[in-house]
mmCIF entry with sequence, helices, sheets and N, C-alpha, C, O atoms, coordinates in Angstrom:
data_MODEL
# 
_entry.id   MODEL 
# 
_entity.id                         1 
_entity.type                       polymer 
_entity.pdbx_number_of_molecules   1 
# 
_entity_poly.entity_id                      1 
_entity_poly.type                           'polypeptide(L)' 
_entity_poly.nstd_linkage                   no 
_entity_poly.nstd_monomer                   no 
_entity_poly.pdbx_seq_one_letter_code       MDEKTIKEILLKGERVTLECKKAKAEMPKSIWQTYSAFAK 
_entity_poly.pdbx_seq_one_letter_code_can   MDEKTIKEILLKGERVTLECKKAKAEMPKSIWQTYSAFAK 
_entity_poly.pdbx_strand_id                 A 
# 
loop_
_entity_poly_seq.entity_id 
_entity_poly_seq.num 
_entity_poly_seq.mon_id 
_entity_poly_seq.hetero 
1 1  MET n 
1 2  ASP n 
1 3  GLU n 
1 4  LYS n 
1 5  THR n 
1 6  ILE n 
1 7  LYS n 
1 8  GLU n 
1 9  ILE n 
1 10 LEU n 
1 11 LEU n 
1 12 LYS n 
1 13 GLY n 
1 14 GLU n 
1 15 ARG n 
1 16 VAL n 
1 17 THR n 
1 18 LEU n 
1 19 GLU n 
1 20 CYS n 
1 21 LYS n 
1 22 LYS n 
1 23 ALA n 
1 24 LYS n 
1 25 ALA n 
1 26 GLU n 
1 27 MET n 
1 28 PRO n 
1 29 LYS n 
1 30 SER n 
1 31 ILE n 
1 32 TRP n 
1 33 GLN n 
1 34 THR n 
1 35 TYR n 
1 36 SER n 
1 37 ALA n 
1 38 PHE n 
1 39 ALA n 
1 40 LYS n 
# 
_struct_asym.id          A 
_struct_asym.entity_id   1 
# 
loop_
_struct_conf.conf_type_id 
_struct_conf.id 
_struct_conf.pdbx_PDB_helix_id 
_struct_conf.beg_label_comp_id 
_struct_conf.beg_label_asym_id 
_struct_conf.beg_label_seq_id 
_struct_conf.pdbx_beg_PDB_ins_code 
_struct_conf.end_label_comp_id 
_struct_conf.end_label_asym_id 
_struct_conf.end_label_seq_id 
_struct_conf.pdbx_end_PDB_ins_code 
_struct_conf.beg_auth_comp_id 
_struct_conf.beg_auth_asym_id 
_struct_conf.beg_auth_seq_id 
_struct_conf.end_auth_comp_id 
_struct_conf.end_auth_asym_id 
_struct_conf.end_auth_seq_id 
_struct_conf.pdbx_PDB_helix_class 
_struct_conf.details 
_struct_conf.pdbx_PDB_helix_length 
HELX_P HELX_P1 AA1 GLU A 3  ? LEU A 11 ? GLU A 3  LEU A 11 1 ? 9 
HELX_P HELX_P2 AA2 ILE A 31 ? PHE A 38 ? ILE A 31 PHE A 38 1 ? 8 
# 
_struct_conf_type.id          HELX_P 
_struct_conf_type.criteria    ? 
_struct_conf_type.reference   ? 
# 
loop_
_atom_site.group_PDB 
_atom_site.id 
_atom_site.type_symbol 
_atom_site.label_atom_id 
_atom_site.label_alt_id 
_atom_site.label_comp_id 
_atom_site.label_asym_id 
_atom_site.label_entity_id 
_atom_site.label_seq_id 
_atom_site.pdbx_PDB_ins_code 
_atom_site.Cartn_x 
_atom_site.Cartn_y 
_atom_site.Cartn_z 
_atom_site.occupancy 
_atom_site.B_iso_or_equiv 
_atom_site.pdbx_formal_charge 
_atom_site.auth_seq_id 
_atom_site.auth_comp_id 
_atom_site.auth_asym_id 
_atom_site.auth_atom_id 
_atom_site.pdbx_PDB_model_num 
ATOM 1   N N  . MET A 1 1  ? 107.812 91.426  95.200  1.00 0.00 ? 1  MET A N  1 
ATOM 2   C CA . MET A 1 1  ? 106.592 91.452  94.441  1.00 0.00 ? 1  MET A CA 1 
ATOM 3   C C  . MET A 1 1  ? 106.950 91.732  92.992  1.00 0.00 ? 1  MET A C  1 
ATOM 4   O O  . MET A 1 1  ? 107.727 92.640  92.699  1.00 0.00 ? 1  MET A O  1 
ATOM 5   N N  . ASP A 1 2  ? 106.385 90.956  92.099  1.00 0.00 ? 2  ASP A N  1 
ATOM 6   C CA . ASP A 1 2  ? 106.678 91.182  90.679  1.00 0.00 ? 2  ASP A CA 1 
ATOM 7   C C  . ASP A 1 2  ? 105.609 92.069  90.029  1.00 0.00 ? 2  ASP A C  1 
ATOM 8   O O  . ASP A 1 2  ? 104.586 92.373  90.643  1.00 0.00 ? 2  ASP A O  1 
ATOM 9   N N  . GLU A 1 3  ? 105.856 92.472  88.798  1.00 0.00 ? 3  GLU A N  1 
ATOM 10  C CA . GLU A 1 3  ? 104.963 93.390  88.093  1.00 0.00 ? 3  GLU A CA 1 
ATOM 11  C C  . GLU A 1 3  ? 103.555 92.814  87.946  1.00 0.00 ? 3  GLU A C  1 
ATOM 12  O O  . GLU A 1 3  ? 102.573 93.537  88.112  1.00 0.00 ? 3  GLU A O  1 
ATOM 13  N N  . LYS A 1 4  ? 103.450 91.542  87.641  1.00 0.00 ? 4  LYS A N  1 
ATOM 14  C CA . LYS A 1 4  ? 102.145 90.899  87.464  1.00 0.00 ? 4  LYS A CA 1 
ATOM 15  C C  . LYS A 1 4  ? 101.317 90.981  88.748  1.00 0.00 ? 4  LYS A C  1 
ATOM 16  O O  . LYS A 1 4  ? 100.129 91.299  88.701  1.00 0.00 ? 4  LYS A O  1 
ATOM 17  N N  . THR A 1 5  ? 101.936 90.698  89.880  1.00 0.00 ? 5  THR A N  1 
ATOM 18  C CA . THR A 1 5  ? 101.242 90.743  91.171  1.00 0.00 ? 5  THR A CA 1 
ATOM 19  C C  . THR A 1 5  ? 100.768 92.153  91.481  1.00 0.00 ? 5  THR A C  1 
ATOM 20  O O  . THR A 1 5  ? 99.646  92.343  91.950  1.00 0.00 ? 5  THR A O  1 
ATOM 21  N N  . ILE A 1 6  ? 101.607 93.135  91.224  1.00 0.00 ? 6  ILE A N  1 
ATOM 22  C CA . ILE A 1 6  ? 101.235 94.529  91.474  1.00 0.00 ? 6  ILE A CA 1 
ATOM 23  C C  . ILE A 1 6  ? 100.039 94.922  90.614  1.00 0.00 ? 6  ILE A C  1 
ATOM 24  O O  . ILE A 1 6  ? 99.104  95.554  91.105  1.00 0.00 ? 6  ILE A O  1 
ATOM 25  N N  . LYS A 1 7  ? 100.064 94.556  89.345  1.00 0.00 ? 7  LYS A N  1 
ATOM 26  C CA . LYS A 1 7  ? 98.946  94.885  88.448  1.00 0.00 ? 7  LYS A CA 1 
ATOM 27  C C  . LYS A 1 7  ? 97.654  94.214  88.909  1.00 0.00 ? 7  LYS A C  1 
ATOM 28  O O  . LYS A 1 7  ? 96.586  94.822  88.840  1.00 0.00 ? 7  LYS A O  1 
ATOM 29  N N  . GLU A 1 8  ? 97.737  92.983  89.374  1.00 0.00 ? 8  GLU A N  1 
ATOM 30  C CA . GLU A 1 8  ? 96.549  92.280  89.870  1.00 0.00 ? 8  GLU A CA 1 
ATOM 31  C C  . GLU A 1 8  ? 95.977  92.983  91.097  1.00 0.00 ? 8  GLU A C  1 
ATOM 32  O O  . GLU A 1 8  ? 94.760  93.124  91.222  1.00 0.00 ? 8  GLU A O  1 
ATOM 33  N N  . ILE A 1 9  ? 96.847  93.423  91.996  1.00 0.00 ? 9  ILE A N  1 
ATOM 34  C CA . ILE A 1 9  ? 96.402  94.140  93.194  1.00 0.00 ? 9  ILE A CA 1 
ATOM 35  C C  . ILE A 1 9  ? 95.735  95.457  92.808  1.00 0.00 ? 9  ILE A C  1 
ATOM 36  O O  . ILE A 1 9  ? 94.682  95.806  93.342  1.00 0.00 ? 9  ILE A O  1 
ATOM 37  N N  . LEU A 1 10 ? 96.352  96.185  91.880  1.00 0.00 ? 10 LEU A N  1 
ATOM 38  C CA . LEU A 1 10 ? 95.819  97.481  91.472  1.00 0.00 ? 10 LEU A CA 1 
ATOM 39  C C  . LEU A 1 10 ? 94.467  97.357  90.775  1.00 0.00 ? 10 LEU A C  1 
ATOM 40  O O  . LEU A 1 10 ? 93.625  98.247  90.899  1.00 0.00 ? 10 LEU A O  1 
ATOM 41  N N  . LEU A 1 11 ? 94.252  96.273  90.049  1.00 0.00 ? 11 LEU A N  1 
ATOM 42  C CA . LEU A 1 11 ? 92.971  96.069  89.374  1.00 0.00 ? 11 LEU A CA 1 
ATOM 43  C C  . LEU A 1 11 ? 91.824  95.920  90.368  1.00 0.00 ? 11 LEU A C  1 
ATOM 44  O O  . LEU A 1 11 ? 90.674  96.200  90.031  1.00 0.00 ? 11 LEU A O  1 
ATOM 45  N N  . LYS A 1 12 ? 92.120  95.487  91.572  1.00 0.00 ? 12 LYS A N  1 
ATOM 46  C CA . LYS A 1 12 ? 91.090  95.332  92.608  1.00 0.00 ? 12 LYS A CA 1 
ATOM 47  C C  . LYS A 1 12 ? 90.693  96.674  93.211  1.00 0.00 ? 12 LYS A C  1 
ATOM 48  O O  . LYS A 1 12 ? 89.661  96.768  93.875  1.00 0.00 ? 12 LYS A O  1 
ATOM 49  N N  . GLY A 1 13 ? 91.490  97.706  92.993  1.00 0.00 ? 13 GLY A N  1 
ATOM 50  C CA . GLY A 1 13 ? 91.170  99.046  93.478  1.00 0.00 ? 13 GLY A CA 1 
ATOM 51  C C  . GLY A 1 13 ? 91.644  99.310  94.888  1.00 0.00 ? 13 GLY A C  1 
ATOM 52  O O  . GLY A 1 13 ? 92.252  98.458  95.536  1.00 0.00 ? 13 GLY A O  1 
ATOM 53  N N  . GLU A 1 14 ? 91.346  100.528 95.351  1.00 0.00 ? 14 GLU A N  1 
ATOM 54  C CA . GLU A 1 14 ? 91.776  100.957 96.676  1.00 0.00 ? 14 GLU A CA 1 
ATOM 55  C C  . GLU A 1 14 ? 90.992  100.229 97.765  1.00 0.00 ? 14 GLU A C  1 
ATOM 56  O O  . GLU A 1 14 ? 89.840  99.839  97.575  1.00 0.00 ? 14 GLU A O  1 
ATOM 57  N N  . ARG A 1 15 ? 91.649  100.059 98.908  1.00 0.00 ? 15 ARG A N  1 
ATOM 58  C CA . ARG A 1 15 ? 91.039  99.440  100.084 1.00 0.00 ? 15 ARG A CA 1 
ATOM 59  C C  . ARG A 1 15 ? 91.557  100.173 101.319 1.00 0.00 ? 15 ARG A C  1 
ATOM 60  O O  . ARG A 1 15 ? 92.270  101.170 101.206 1.00 0.00 ? 15 ARG A O  1 
ATOM 61  N N  . VAL A 1 16 ? 91.202  99.684  102.463 1.00 0.00 ? 16 VAL A N  1 
ATOM 62  C CA . VAL A 1 16 ? 91.670  100.283 103.713 1.00 0.00 ? 16 VAL A CA 1 
ATOM 63  C C  . VAL A 1 16 ? 93.188  100.219 103.785 1.00 0.00 ? 16 VAL A C  1 
ATOM 64  O O  . VAL A 1 16 ? 93.814  101.139 104.312 1.00 0.00 ? 16 VAL A O  1 
ATOM 65  N N  . THR A 1 17 ? 93.792  99.155  103.270 1.00 0.00 ? 17 THR A N  1 
ATOM 66  C CA . THR A 1 17 ? 95.245  98.972  103.366 1.00 0.00 ? 17 THR A CA 1 
ATOM 67  C C  . THR A 1 17 ? 96.005  99.355  102.109 1.00 0.00 ? 17 THR A C  1 
ATOM 68  O O  . THR A 1 17 ? 97.224  99.196  102.057 1.00 0.00 ? 17 THR A O  1 
ATOM 69  N N  . LEU A 1 18 ? 95.300  99.864  101.076 1.00 0.00 ? 18 LEU A N  1 
ATOM 70  C CA . LEU A 1 18 ? 95.969  100.226 99.821  1.00 0.00 ? 18 LEU A CA 1 
ATOM 71  C C  . LEU A 1 18 ? 95.345  101.473 99.237  1.00 0.00 ? 18 LEU A C  1 
ATOM 72  O O  . LEU A 1 18 ? 94.134  101.531 99.025  1.00 0.00 ? 18 LEU A O  1 
ATOM 73  N N  . GLU A 1 19 ? 96.172  102.470 98.978  1.00 0.00 ? 19 GLU A N  1 
ATOM 74  C CA . GLU A 1 19 ? 95.714  103.662 98.289  1.00 0.00 ? 19 GLU A CA 1 
ATOM 75  C C  . GLU A 1 19 ? 96.568  103.811 97.041  1.00 0.00 ? 19 GLU A C  1 
ATOM 76  O O  . GLU A 1 19 ? 97.792  103.694 97.098  1.00 0.00 ? 19 GLU A O  1 
ATOM 77  N N  . CYS A 1 20 ? 95.924  104.067 95.925  1.00 0.00 ? 20 CYS A N  1 
ATOM 78  C CA . CYS A 1 20 ? 96.616  104.136 94.636  1.00 0.00 ? 20 CYS A CA 1 
ATOM 79  C C  . CYS A 1 20 ? 96.790  105.596 94.210  1.00 0.00 ? 20 CYS A C  1 
ATOM 80  O O  . CYS A 1 20 ? 95.900  106.426 94.399  1.00 0.00 ? 20 CYS A O  1 
ATOM 81  N N  . LYS A 1 21 ? 97.933  105.880 93.644  1.00 0.00 ? 21 LYS A N  1 
ATOM 82  C CA . LYS A 1 21 ? 98.216  107.186 93.060  1.00 0.00 ? 21 LYS A CA 1 
ATOM 83  C C  . LYS A 1 21 ? 98.672  106.956 91.631  1.00 0.00 ? 21 LYS A C  1 
ATOM 84  O O  . LYS A 1 21 ? 99.348  105.968 91.342  1.00 0.00 ? 21 LYS A O  1 
ATOM 85  N N  . LYS A 1 22 ? 98.310  107.857 90.744  1.00 0.00 ? 22 LYS A N  1 
ATOM 86  C CA . LYS A 1 22 ? 98.664  107.692 89.338  1.00 0.00 ? 22 LYS A CA 1 
ATOM 87  C C  . LYS A 1 22 ? 99.492  108.884 88.862  1.00 0.00 ? 22 LYS A C  1 
ATOM 88  O O  . LYS A 1 22 ? 99.143  110.038 89.110  1.00 0.00 ? 22 LYS A O  1 
ATOM 89  N N  . ALA A 1 23 ? 100.581 108.589 88.183  1.00 0.00 ? 23 ALA A N  1 
ATOM 90  C CA . ALA A 1 23 ? 101.402 109.624 87.565  1.00 0.00 ? 23 ALA A CA 1 
ATOM 91  C C  . ALA A 1 23 ? 101.346 109.410 86.062  1.00 0.00 ? 23 ALA A C  1 
ATOM 92  O O  . ALA A 1 23 ? 101.442 108.275 85.595  1.00 0.00 ? 23 ALA A O  1 
ATOM 93  N N  . LYS A 1 24 ? 101.194 110.470 85.309  1.00 0.00 ? 24 LYS A N  1 
ATOM 94  C CA . LYS A 1 24 ? 101.041 110.335 83.863  1.00 0.00 ? 24 LYS A CA 1 
ATOM 95  C C  . LYS A 1 24 ? 102.349 110.029 83.141  1.00 0.00 ? 24 LYS A C  1 
ATOM 96  O O  . LYS A 1 24 ? 102.370 109.201 82.230  1.00 0.00 ? 24 LYS A O  1 
ATOM 97  N N  . ALA A 1 25 ? 103.436 110.682 83.534  1.00 0.00 ? 25 ALA A N  1 
ATOM 98  C CA . ALA A 1 25 ? 104.672 110.512 82.786  1.00 0.00 ? 25 ALA A CA 1 
ATOM 99  C C  . ALA A 1 25 ? 105.859 110.093 83.658  1.00 0.00 ? 25 ALA A C  1 
ATOM 100 O O  . ALA A 1 25 ? 106.705 109.313 83.220  1.00 0.00 ? 25 ALA A O  1 
ATOM 101 N N  . GLU A 1 26 ? 105.922 110.600 84.865  1.00 0.00 ? 26 GLU A N  1 
ATOM 102 C CA . GLU A 1 26 ? 107.069 110.324 85.729  1.00 0.00 ? 26 GLU A CA 1 
ATOM 103 C C  . GLU A 1 26 ? 106.654 110.466 87.183  1.00 0.00 ? 26 GLU A C  1 
ATOM 104 O O  . GLU A 1 26 ? 105.540 110.894 87.482  1.00 0.00 ? 26 GLU A O  1 
ATOM 105 N N  . MET A 1 27 ? 107.546 110.109 88.071  1.00 0.00 ? 27 MET A N  1 
ATOM 106 C CA . MET A 1 27 ? 107.268 110.256 89.500  1.00 0.00 ? 27 MET A CA 1 
ATOM 107 C C  . MET A 1 27 ? 107.157 111.741 89.819  1.00 0.00 ? 27 MET A C  1 
ATOM 108 O O  . MET A 1 27 ? 108.014 112.525 89.411  1.00 0.00 ? 27 MET A O  1 
ATOM 109 N N  . PRO A 1 28 ? 106.114 112.139 90.542  1.00 0.00 ? 28 PRO A N  1 
ATOM 110 C CA . PRO A 1 28 ? 105.980 113.560 90.886  1.00 0.00 ? 28 PRO A CA 1 
ATOM 111 C C  . PRO A 1 28 ? 107.098 114.019 91.824  1.00 0.00 ? 28 PRO A C  1 
ATOM 112 O O  . PRO A 1 28 ? 107.640 113.232 92.600  1.00 0.00 ? 28 PRO A O  1 
ATOM 113 N N  . LYS A 1 29 ? 107.425 115.293 91.737  1.00 0.00 ? 29 LYS A N  1 
ATOM 114 C CA . LYS A 1 29 ? 108.487 115.845 92.579  1.00 0.00 ? 29 LYS A CA 1 
ATOM 115 C C  . LYS A 1 29 ? 108.100 115.827 94.050  1.00 0.00 ? 29 LYS A C  1 
ATOM 116 O O  . LYS A 1 29 ? 108.966 115.854 94.924  1.00 0.00 ? 29 LYS A O  1 
ATOM 117 N N  . SER A 1 30 ? 106.810 115.782 94.322  1.00 0.00 ? 30 SER A N  1 
ATOM 118 C CA . SER A 1 30 ? 106.341 115.787 95.713  1.00 0.00 ? 30 SER A CA 1 
ATOM 119 C C  . SER A 1 30 ? 106.152 114.373 96.253  1.00 0.00 ? 30 SER A C  1 
ATOM 120 O O  . SER A 1 30 ? 105.412 114.187 97.219  1.00 0.00 ? 30 SER A O  1 
ATOM 121 N N  . ILE A 1 31 ? 106.796 113.377 95.663  1.00 0.00 ? 31 ILE A N  1 
ATOM 122 C CA . ILE A 1 31 ? 106.595 111.984 96.062  1.00 0.00 ? 31 ILE A CA 1 
ATOM 123 C C  . ILE A 1 31 ? 106.852 111.765 97.544  1.00 0.00 ? 31 ILE A C  1 
ATOM 124 O O  . ILE A 1 31 ? 106.110 111.020 98.184  1.00 0.00 ? 31 ILE A O  1 
ATOM 125 N N  . TRP A 1 32 ? 107.880 112.388 98.110  1.00 0.00 ? 32 TRP A N  1 
ATOM 126 C CA . TRP A 1 32 ? 108.193 112.159 99.523  1.00 0.00 ? 32 TRP A CA 1 
ATOM 127 C C  . TRP A 1 32 ? 107.179 112.817 100.439 1.00 0.00 ? 32 TRP A C  1 
ATOM 128 O O  . TRP A 1 32 ? 106.928 112.318 101.536 1.00 0.00 ? 32 TRP A O  1 
ATOM 129 N N  . GLN A 1 33 ? 106.593 113.925 100.014 1.00 0.00 ? 33 GLN A N  1 
ATOM 130 C CA . GLN A 1 33 ? 105.515 114.541 100.807 1.00 0.00 ? 33 GLN A CA 1 
ATOM 131 C C  . GLN A 1 33 ? 104.310 113.617 100.828 1.00 0.00 ? 33 GLN A C  1 
ATOM 132 O O  . GLN A 1 33 ? 103.696 113.411 101.875 1.00 0.00 ? 33 GLN A O  1 
ATOM 133 N N  . THR A 1 34 ? 103.973 113.062 99.674  1.00 0.00 ? 34 THR A N  1 
ATOM 134 C CA . THR A 1 34 ? 102.848 112.134 99.594  1.00 0.00 ? 34 THR A CA 1 
ATOM 135 C C  . THR A 1 34 ? 103.143 110.880 100.396 1.00 0.00 ? 34 THR A C  1 
ATOM 136 O O  . THR A 1 34 ? 102.283 110.403 101.136 1.00 0.00 ? 34 THR A O  1 
ATOM 137 N N  . TYR A 1 35 ? 104.333 110.347 100.263 1.00 0.00 ? 35 TYR A N  1 
ATOM 138 C CA . TYR A 1 35 ? 104.724 109.137 100.986 1.00 0.00 ? 35 TYR A CA 1 
ATOM 139 C C  . TYR A 1 35 ? 104.622 109.347 102.497 1.00 0.00 ? 35 TYR A C  1 
ATOM 140 O O  . TYR A 1 35 ? 104.051 108.520 103.208 1.00 0.00 ? 35 TYR A O  1 
ATOM 141 N N  . SER A 1 36 ? 105.172 110.440 102.971 1.00 0.00 ? 36 SER A N  1 
ATOM 142 C CA . SER A 1 36 ? 105.176 110.665 104.416 1.00 0.00 ? 36 SER A CA 1 
ATOM 143 C C  . SER A 1 36 ? 103.770 110.938 104.946 1.00 0.00 ? 36 SER A C  1 
ATOM 144 O O  . SER A 1 36 ? 103.491 110.662 106.113 1.00 0.00 ? 36 SER A O  1 
ATOM 145 N N  . ALA A 1 37 ? 102.894 111.468 104.122 1.00 0.00 ? 37 ALA A N  1 
ATOM 146 C CA . ALA A 1 37 ? 101.530 111.724 104.548 1.00 0.00 ? 37 ALA A CA 1 
ATOM 147 C C  . ALA A 1 37 ? 100.775 110.421 104.819 1.00 0.00 ? 37 ALA A C  1 
ATOM 148 O O  . ALA A 1 37 ? 99.859  110.396 105.641 1.00 0.00 ? 37 ALA A O  1 
ATOM 149 N N  . PHE A 1 38 ? 101.155 109.346 104.134 1.00 0.00 ? 38 PHE A N  1 
ATOM 150 C CA . PHE A 1 38 ? 100.457 108.069 104.289 1.00 0.00 ? 38 PHE A CA 1 
ATOM 151 C C  . PHE A 1 38 ? 101.214 107.077 105.146 1.00 0.00 ? 38 PHE A C  1 
ATOM 152 O O  . PHE A 1 38 ? 100.694 106.004 105.453 1.00 0.00 ? 38 PHE A O  1 
ATOM 153 N N  . ALA A 1 39 ? 102.418 107.410 105.534 1.00 0.00 ? 39 ALA A N  1 
ATOM 154 C CA . ALA A 1 39 ? 103.214 106.491 106.365 1.00 0.00 ? 39 ALA A CA 1 
ATOM 155 C C  . ALA A 1 39 ? 102.643 106.456 107.775 1.00 0.00 ? 39 ALA A C  1 
ATOM 156 O O  . ALA A 1 39 ? 102.132 107.453 108.286 1.00 0.00 ? 39 ALA A O  1 
ATOM 157 N N  . LYS A 1 40 ? 102.740 105.310 108.374 1.00 0.00 ? 40 LYS A N  1 
ATOM 158 C CA . LYS A 1 40 ? 102.227 105.191 109.746 1.00 0.00 ? 40 LYS A CA 1 
ATOM 159 C C  . LYS A 1 40 ? 103.359 105.269 110.723 1.00 0.00 ? 40 LYS A C  1 
ATOM 160 O O  . LYS A 1 40 ? 103.137 105.190 111.932 1.00 0.00 ? 40 LYS A O  1 
# 
């Protein structure tokens, strides 16, 4: 997936199959906790 495709998907907003998270400056230190919470 390229950057353009990702931006287009994000502009459509969250859905049942997509949840968006926003970081202001860098990846949060708790990224793996967040990732594992949403993994199936």
